[in-house]
C-alpha positions as a printed NumPy array, in Angstrom:
array([[-51.331,  29.077,  37.091],
       [-49.888,  28.229,  33.696],
       [-52.502,  30.173,  31.747],
       [-51.734,  33.327,  33.742],
       [-48.1  ,  33.136,  32.571],
       [-48.862,  32.73 ,  28.875],
       [-48.936,  36.519,  28.575],
       [-45.161,  36.38 ,  29.071],
       [-44.776,  34.41 ,  25.847],
       [-44.333,  36.5  ,  22.707],
       [-46.83 ,  35.214,  20.135],
       [-45.039,  37.072,  17.334],
       [-41.879,  34.962,  17.537],
       [-40.981,  31.284,  17.404],
       [-41.014,  29.595,  20.816],
       [-38.405,  27.026,  21.873],
       [-39.1  ,  24.902,  24.967],
       [-36.442,  22.644,  26.473],
       [-36.547,  20.563,  29.614],
       [-35.624,  17.183,  31.084],
       [-37.832,  14.163,  30.558],
       [-41.197,  14.297,  32.395],
       [-40.84 ,  18.003,  33.248],
       [-44.077,  19.084,  31.552],
       [-42.678,  20.77 ,  28.458],
       [-45.16 ,  19.133,  26.075],
       [-48.062,  20.361,  28.195],
       [-46.683,  23.9  ,  28.006],
       [-46.309,  23.644,  24.229],
       [-49.902,  22.456,  23.875],
       [-51.214,  25.258,  26.1  ],
       [-49.337,  27.847,  24.038],
       [-50.601,  26.39 ,  20.771],
       [-54.179,  26.516,  22.052],
       [-53.866,  30.085,  23.295],
       [-51.74 ,  31.611,  20.543],
       [-51.712,  29.088,  17.655],
       [-48.558,  27.671,  16.107],
       [-47.159,  24.385,  14.824],
       [-45.701,  22.142,  17.554],
       [-42.399,  20.678,  16.34 ],
       [-40.63 ,  17.781,  18.02 ],
       [-37.06 ,  18.369,  19.233],
       [-36.598,  15.017,  20.968],
       [-34.289,  12.545,  19.226],
       [-36.114,   9.585,  20.785],
       [-39.6  ,  10.667,  19.742],
       [-38.819,  10.613,  16.013],
       [-39.039,   6.8  ,  15.797],
       [-42.223,   5.282,  14.419],
       [-41.913,   2.188,  16.634],
       [-42.096,   4.109,  19.92 ],
       [-45.157,   6.124,  20.804],
       [-45.948,   5.08 ,  24.362],
       [-42.378,   4.328,  25.455],
       [-41.091,   7.786,  24.519],
       [-44.209,   9.63 ,  25.762],
       [-45.029,  11.137,  22.396],
       [-48.093,  13.402,  22.369],
       [-51.311,  11.427,  22.333],
       [-53.704,  11.35 ,  19.418],
       [-56.019,  13.53 ,  21.49 ],
       [-53.27 ,  16.156,  21.844],
       [-52.558,  16.017,  18.123],
       [-56.244,  16.62 ,  17.474],
       [-56.112,  19.813,  19.571],
       [-53.124,  21.394,  17.812],
       [-50.962,  20.502,  14.802],
       [-47.808,  18.494,  15.577],
       [-44.969,  17.435,  13.286],
       [-41.674,  15.472,  13.242],
       [-43.049,  12.919,  15.698],
       [-42.76 ,   9.222,  14.85 ],
       [-41.842,   9.914,  11.227],
       [-38.633,   7.857,  11.03 ],
       [-38.791,   4.066,  10.584],
       [-36.306,   1.833,  12.446],
       [-34.515,   0.822,   9.262],
       [-33.387,   4.41 ,   8.712],
       [-30.677,   6.512,  10.337],
       [-31.415,  10.013,  11.559],
       [-29.145,  12.88 ,  12.564],
       [-29.342,  16.394,  13.912],
       [-28.576,  17.547,  10.366],
       [-31.625,  15.67 ,   9.066],
       [-33.742,  17.299,  11.766],
       [-32.465,  20.792,  10.97 ],
       [-33.211,  20.367,   7.288],
       [-36.769,  19.332,   8.081],
       [-37.283,  22.221,  10.503],
       [-35.918,  24.571,   7.84 ],
       [-38.843,  23.605,   5.614],
       [-41.293,  24.788,   8.289],
       [-39.974,  28.229,   9.234],
       [-42.464,  30.155,   7.116],
       [-44.911,  29.895,  10.029],
       [-44.809,  30.355,  13.797],
       [-43.149,  27.31 ,  15.364],
       [-43.389,  25.967,  18.906],
       [-40.339,  23.706,  19.084],
       [-40.296,  21.435,  22.126],
       [-37.998,  18.654,  23.285],
       [-35.246,  17.449,  25.525],
       [-32.434,  16.938,  23.028],
       [-30.092,  19.807,  23.785],
       [-27.96 ,  19.151,  20.704],
       [-30.953,  19.775,  18.435],
       [-31.845,  23.04 ,  20.139],
       [-28.345,  24.457,  20.364],
       [-27.681,  23.54 ,  16.736],
       [-30.912,  25.288,  15.793],
       [-29.93 ,  28.553,  17.494],
       [-26.146,  28.48 ,  17.048],
       [-25.715,  26.706,  13.739],
       [-24.408,  23.277,  12.829],
       [-21.405,  22.349,  10.76 ],
       [-22.44 ,  20.587,   7.562],
       [-20.516,  17.367,   8.135],
       [-20.917,  14.7  ,   5.416],
       [-22.557,  11.404,   6.359],
       [-20.219,   8.441,   6.584],
       [-20.495,   5.844,   3.791],
       [-22.308,   2.605,   4.765],
       [-19.104,   0.568,   4.681],
       [-17.42 ,   2.858,   7.23 ],
       [-20.543,   2.77 ,   9.418],
       [-20.509,  -1.051,   9.279],
       [-16.822,  -1.13 ,  10.22 ],
       [-17.476,   1.235,  13.11 ],
       [-20.421,  -0.835,  14.359],
       [-18.278,  -3.978,  14.345],
       [-15.331,  -2.257,  16.004],
       [-17.497,  -0.845,  18.787],
       [-18.709,  -4.345,  19.641],
       [-15.142,  -5.566,  20.112],
       [-13.471,  -5.562,  23.508],
       [-11.645,  -2.268,  23.836],
       [-13.245,  -0.973,  20.657],
       [-14.475,   2.275,  22.19 ],
       [-11.033,   3.138,  23.553],
       [ -9.36 ,   2.318,  20.244],
       [-11.723,   4.729,  18.494],
       [-10.962,   7.419,  21.071],
       [ -7.222,   6.902,  20.587],
       [ -7.619,   7.331,  16.817],
       [ -9.342,  10.733,  17.067],
       [ -7.506,  13.978,  16.437],
       [ -6.601,  15.88 ,  19.633],
       [ -9.019,  18.775,  19.029],
       [-11.993,  16.456,  18.615],
       [-10.933,  14.265,  21.513],
       [-10.916,  17.306,  23.76 ],
       [-14.36 ,  18.525,  22.736],
       [-16.706,  15.538,  22.726],
       [-18.172,  13.35 ,  25.467],
       [-15.778,  10.392,  25.449],
       [-18.159,   8.397,  27.65 ],
       [-20.822,   8.502,  24.921],
       [-20.217,   5.688,  22.392],
       [-22.565,   7.287,  19.84 ],
       [-20.579,  10.547,  19.838],
       [-17.239,   8.733,  19.69 ],
       [-18.354,   6.504,  16.839],
       [-19.692,   9.465,  14.867],
       [-16.408,  11.356,  15.324],
       [-14.387,   8.297,  14.272],
       [-16.557,   7.774,  11.183],
       [-16.185,  11.412,  10.123],
       [-12.418,  11.29 ,  10.479],
       [-12.201,   8.068,   8.486],
       [-14.559,   9.313,   5.76 ],
       [-13.236,  12.85 ,   5.305],
       [ -9.751,  12.979,   6.775],
       [-10.89 ,  15.922,   8.936],
       [-11.828,  15.828,  12.595],
       [-15.283,  16.935,  13.733],
       [-13.694,  19.868,  15.575],
       [-12.263,  21.095,  12.258],
       [-15.635,  20.757,  10.538],
       [-17.33 ,  22.604,  13.404],
       [-15.005,  25.547,  12.92 ],
       [-16.853,  26.14 ,   9.626],
       [-20.28 ,  26.381,  11.274],
       [-22.82 ,  28.383,   9.205],
       [-25.311,  30.89 ,  10.702],
       [-28.139,  29.407,  12.811],
       [-31.449,  28.452,  11.26 ],
       [-33.317,  30.409,  13.941],
       [-31.259,  33.173,  15.538],
       [-31.848,  33.935,  19.24 ],
       [-33.333,  37.336,  18.366],
       [-36.038,  35.612,  16.3  ],
       [-37.342,  33.355,  19.055],
       [-38.166,  33.109,  22.729],
       [-36.245,  30.334,  24.498],
       [-37.414,  28.62 ,  27.673],
       [-35.756,  25.883,  29.726],
       [-37.927,  24.133,  32.315],
       [-36.118,  23.349,  35.538],
       [-37.357,  21.649,  38.698],
       [-36.518,  20.138,  42.045],
       [-34.803,  16.775,  41.523],
       [-37.056,  14.896,  43.962],
       [-40.187,  16.302,  42.325],
       [-38.944,  15.225,  38.91 ],
       [-37.891,  11.773,  40.134],
       [-41.422,  11.101,  41.396],
       [-42.887,  12.219,  38.074],
       [-40.504,   9.974,  36.148],
       [-41.506,   6.936,  38.222],
       [-45.207,   7.718,  37.952],
       [-44.984,   8.282,  34.214],
       [-43.24 ,   4.961,  33.599],
       [-46.034,   3.17 ,  35.439],
       [-48.509,   4.96 ,  33.172],
       [-46.495,   3.945,  30.107],
       [-46.675,   0.297,  31.134],
       [-50.427,   0.566,  31.676],
       [-50.818,   2.122,  28.216],
       [-48.864,  -0.549,  26.352],
       [-45.123,   0.207,  26.524],
       [-44.271,  -3.458,  27.12 ],
       [-46.334,  -4.471,  24.094],
       [-44.438,  -1.924,  21.97 ],
       [-41.143,  -3.446,  23.053],
       [-42.426,  -6.971,  22.485],
       [-43.35 ,  -6.029,  18.901],
       [-39.773,  -4.846,  18.251],
       [-38.086,  -7.808,  19.937],
       [-37.516,  -9.755,  16.66 ],
       [-35.644,  -6.736,  15.286],
       [-33.755,  -5.839,  18.456],
       [-30.238,  -4.547,  17.94 ],
       [-28.853,  -2.474,  20.816],
       [-26.466,  -0.693,  18.433],
       [-29.3  ,   0.875,  16.417],
       [-30.429,   4.424,  17.115],
       [-34.045,   3.503,  17.817],
       [-32.897,   1.006,  20.45 ],
       [-31.584,   3.867,  22.603],
       [-35.109,   4.711,  23.793],
       [-35.012,   5.018,  27.571],
       [-36.486,   1.895,  29.124],
       [-36.252,  -0.24 ,  25.987],
       [-33.101,  -2.203,  26.978],
       [-34.523,  -2.946,  30.411],
       [-37.868,  -4.192,  29.055],
       [-36.091,  -6.241,  26.377],
       [-33.998,  -7.899,  29.082],
       [-37.201,  -8.747,  30.954],
       [-38.817, -10.249,  27.853],
       [-35.677, -12.28 ,  27.169],
       [-35.905, -13.98 ,  30.555],
       [-33.891, -11.534,  32.644],
       [-35.242,  -9.429,  35.532],
       [-38.918,  -9.634,  36.404],
       [-41.154,  -6.746,  35.385],
       [-40.895,  -4.953,  38.729],
       [-37.094,  -5.12 ,  38.617],
       [-37.01 ,  -4.044,  34.972],
       [-39.276,  -1.121,  35.803],
       [-36.975,  -0.029,  38.617],
       [-33.95 ,  -0.197,  36.302],
       [-35.788,   1.775,  33.616],
       [-36.737,   4.477,  36.1  ],
       [-33.095,   4.716,  37.214],
       [-32.028,   5.039,  33.573],
       [-34.62 ,   7.792,  33.08 ],
       [-33.295,   9.69 ,  36.084],
       [-29.749,   9.416,  34.75 ],
       [-30.933,  10.657,  31.367],
       [-32.647,  13.617,  33.032],
       [-29.403,  14.405,  34.857],
       [-27.445,  14.453,  31.598],
       [-30.1  ,  16.715,  30.072],
       [-29.853,  19.161,  32.974],
       [-26.061,  19.235,  32.642],
       [-26.373,  20.123,  28.943],
       [-28.92 ,  22.864,  29.636],
       [-26.836,  24.294,  32.461],
       [-23.589,  24.325,  30.468],
       [-24.802,  25.128,  26.954],
       [-28.021,  27.115,  27.385],
       [-27.226,  29.637,  30.087],
       [-28.797,  32.486,  28.126],
       [-32.24 ,  30.847,  27.938],
       [-35.13 ,  31.93 ,  30.172],
       [-35.737,  29.61 ,  33.124],
       [-39.217,  28.428,  34.107],
       [-39.623,  26.492,  37.348],
       [-41.865,  23.414,  37.478],
       [-43.223,  21.985,  40.721],
       [-46.287,  21.067,  42.72 ],
       [-47.68 ,  24.567,  42.258],
       [-47.43 ,  24.36 ,  38.483],
       [-45.086,  26.084,  36.078],
       [-43.884,  29.638,  36.446],
       [-41.093,  31.908,  35.125],
       [-37.905,  32.006,  37.163],
       [-34.82 ,  34.201,  36.908],
       [-32.1  ,  31.688,  37.696],
       [-31.025,  28.318,  36.39 ]])
């Protein structure tokens, strides 16, 4: 069924594909690349890390042999990586037709709406923020220190977002909301691309998430986590990979593998829920494609 719908994809423009984890967006990107050509570009903040191939369901080597892929697994764990870094790298690729695929809504909205050029925080401020976040009540103290405009516009339940906002305020004296008011034009304007969000029935997606995690374990996800165990630091960006904390806890003598798997699947479902909320609230003007047992097909409503 998918191939019959490829005629609805404009081969003359960039293609952006968003969707929750395990929804089939990478398969769509590969099918488009085979049928129409184009460079597949990662837009998933978890798939940039070199240490995670299986655990983050990066395209296989076989898929990469079928069509060119880039910005997958290119960042080592000792580095930091931001949406600004990603945008700069995508900007170097726009001389060709791009098929940009991923589940990180922030990347995709920044790509099509623009992103304020906020300076990176100096290492000493980042170190102070890391230490403060580990303290009891540290997250709330950071929230209290933010300017009102920023506090009213970020997800206060997300420690990464709060820490970033606190660091920016400390480093520049300006809140993130103030910086965002100076947002430049988007790298890829909506008129220059076709934008698709994959949506699905929640039960259908939940079954796929569980099945995929079992496949990950069979293909070596636990071994990937074991290899990173000596370097484990839950505060690091790469450690946010879905399923990593649960498998680390298992390897450190916590829950057995079956229990850890169940917890990782629950975390994946929660992550998919947060992705759907972002798409629904921030990407209402994207085309909706419905995924299900009958395949993937265009839909008119989110």
